[in-house]
N, C-alpha and C positions, 0 to 999 in steps of 0.2 A: 256839306249838308244842304246848303242852299241849292246847289246844282241838282241834288237828288230830289228835292221838293219841287224844282222847276219840271223835272222829268216826270214827277208824279202827276202834276197838273196836265202835262201835255200828252200823256200816254194814250188817251182815247182818241185825241186828235190826229196822232201820227201813226196809228196802227191801222192796217188794212185788212180786209176780209173778215171783218167782225159784223155781227148782227146785233139788233137791239141796243145800239148805242144810247139811243134816247129813252131806254127803259127807266122808270122812276128809281130804281135801285142801282143802276150802274154807277160804279165809282164809290158807292157808299159802304161804310164799314159797320158792322153790328157786333157789339159786345154781347155774346151769347149769354153770359152769366148775369150781367146787369140788365139785360133786356132793353138796350138803348143804343142809338147810334153814337158814334164817336168820330172824331176827326182822324183822318189816315195818320196825321203826326202822332196822335196818341198811341195808336197801334204800333208804330215804329218805335216809340219810346219805350213801351212795354217790352217789346222784343229785344231791345238792346240790353235790357237788364235781366233777362233770364240766361241760365246757364245753357240750356239747350233750346234751340228754336227750330220748330217744324213748319216748313213752308209747303203747303199742299199745292196741287196743280191738277188740272185736266192736260195731259201731257201734250195735246196738239194745239192748245190755246196759246197763241204768241203773247196775249196780253197778260197771261199768268207769269210767263217767264220775264217779261219786262218789269213786272211788279216785284218779282223775286229779286231782280238785280237792284231795284230801288231799295228793297229791304236790306239787301247785303250792303249797299253803300251807306244806308243810314246806320246800321250797326257798326261799321267801320269807322264812320265819322265820329261816333261816340267813344272811340277808343278801344273798341272790342276786337281783339286778336282771337280768331277762332279757328276751327278746322271746318272745311266745307265738305260735308258728307253728301254723296250723291247715289241714288238709287240706280243711275244709269251706268255705273261701273260695278262690275262683279268684283267681289272681294279677292278672288284668286289672283287678280292683276295688280294688286297693291304694290307689290315689290317692283313690278315693272314700271309703275307710275312714279314711284320714288326714285328709281334709278334714271328715268328720263328727266325728272326734275332737276336731279344733280347735274345732268349733262347740259342744263340750260334750255330745255325744249320749250318751244312755243305751244300755243293751244293745239294746233294741228298735230304736232308730234305727240303731245300728251294723249290725245284722242287715239292716235294709233297704238301707243304703248299700252294703254288701258283697254284695248280691243273694244272701243266704242262702237256699238252697232248704229252707224251713222244713218242709215235708212229707216231702221225700226224706231229710233228715237227721234229723228230729225235733228241733226247735229247743229243746223244753223240756229235753232231756238236755245240750245244749251251752250253753244261756244261763248257768248258773252259771260255766262256764269263761271266758266273754266278761266276766262281771261281775267275777270275779277280776281280769282284765287291768285293768279300769276302776279297781277299788278300789286296786290296787297301781301304778298307773302304767305297766304293762308295755305296750310296743308290741304291736300285733296284726299278725302277717304273714300275708298271704293266700298260701297256699303251693302251690295245686293248679293244674294245667293247666286252661285253659278247655275246655268241651265241644267247641267248634268245633276247637280245636287237636287235641284227642284224636281227633276224628272224621277229620280230615284225615290224621293219622298212620296210623289204621286203614285208610284207603283207600289210602294210599301210605307203607308203613313207612319208605322212605328219608327222609321229611321229619323224623324224629326226629334224623337227624344225629348218631347215637351210634356209637362203636366197636362192632364186631360182639360180640355176647354169646358166651360160651363155650357149647359144647353142653350142658354140665351145667346151666348157669344157664337156657338157653333151654328145655329139657325141663322143668326144674322149674317155670317160669313157665306153660308150656303146661299142665301137670298141674293147677295151681292155677286157671287159667282154665277148663279143661274141668270141674272140679269145681264151679266156680262156675255153669256152665251145666247143672247137674244131670247130669253125665256125658255130655252130648251134645257131641260134638267139632264145632266150627265148620269150615267149609271151610279149606283150607290157607291161602290168602292172608289170609283174614279173621283167622285164628288168629295169623299172623305179625304182622299189624297190631296185634292186641291186645297181643301181647307187647312190641312196640315202644313202644306208648302206655303201657303199664304201666312200662317202664323210663324213658320220657320223664318221667312223673310223678316217679318216684324221683329222677331227676336234677335236675328243677327244684326239688323240695323240698330237696335237698341244697344247691343253689345258694342258695336262700332262707335256709337256716340259716346258711351261712358268710358271708353279707352282714351278719349281726348281730354287731357287734364286742364286745357285752357277753355273748354266749352266747344259747342258745335252749332252748325246750322245745317239741317238736313233738307235736301231737295228731293221730293218724292211725291207720289200720287196722293190725292186727298184721302183715299182709303187708308193708306198707311199712316197718314198724319192724325188721324182721329184718336182722340183721348179715349174714347169708349170702346175702340175696336182694333187699333193699330198698334204702332210703335210704343206709345206711352204706356201700354199695359205691361211692357217688358222692361221699362226703365225703373231701376231702383231709386233714382234721383228724381224728385218731383219738381225740381226747379226748372220746369219747362213752359214753353209758350207755343201754341199751336195756332196757325192761321189756315183756314180753309179758303181757298180762292174758288168761288162758285159762279157758274154761268147763270145769267138770269133766264127766266122762261116767260113766254107770253102769258098775260092774265095773272101772274104770280107777282103781285106788286108790294107785298109786305114780307118782312123776314120770317114771320110766323108761317107763311106758305111753304117755306122750305123746311121747316122743322116738323119731324115725324115722317118725312119721305126720306130723302138721302141722308139727313143730319137730324140730330136732336140738340137741345140746349147743352148737353154734355159732350158733344162731339168735338168742338172747337172752342178756343178762347174767343177768337174772332172770326167772323164770317166777312170776307171781302167780295163784294158783288162785282162782276165784270160782264161785259158783252159776251155773246156766244160767238164761237167760231163757226164760220160757215163751212160745214163738213157734209159729206154725203152720208146717208143713212147706212151704217155698217150692217144693219140687219136686213136691208132690202134685198140684197143678193141672196141670202139665206132663205128668205121667204119665197123667192121665185124658184 
């Protein structure tokens, strides 16, 4: 645990390619329900005592993955034997992952067995998490829908076979998807299919978590980790704890500046603020 806390303190100093490292919120943790800052150690303590822990991320931010590894080490140090569920592995490859594990596969071989999209997900950011599971003997759970299933649901939303979403939830997911398409609204049928595919991913992830008798930790995007919009909506077990790792923004110096935009006080248990990753504007090329 001491080593984990040392890494926690050193993370910002040893990470490269990050912006706004001197932002007033960088490295601070906000208890969304209590409306107060807490020590990072308190967040890790809370996480260690929940049956299901959801660790959100912005997929390309290396700081988020370093913090996820710190959280995993902290949970394990408190005696927690869990399953590590990952959005980055499609569930159809679970049997191949398990077979490779029996053969004594290392992280690279596991990535191959699980058909990890090394370029799309940037394998170097996720390898330390897979290595953690190998070192600790935690099962790795492939938690995502296959691309083929997602495409089928987009083409025919009824294939999701989910109860109808509330109007509020549907509109919120539509806004997320439109923002993800750089503000361009897909045609109505396609957008409806995307919403159902997103809900189907959340439902499957929840199912994969609940199938783990010893509890779980889910590595996933912040949108899936949201209590009010993502995987927790489909979990029957409310013994869960969700951390959203949020990139700070210029001029937004208080937690309330981030509530009402991306998140609300009901979205996560804790908001963990981090530097921004220096990335190109993904919408610039589309605008041109």
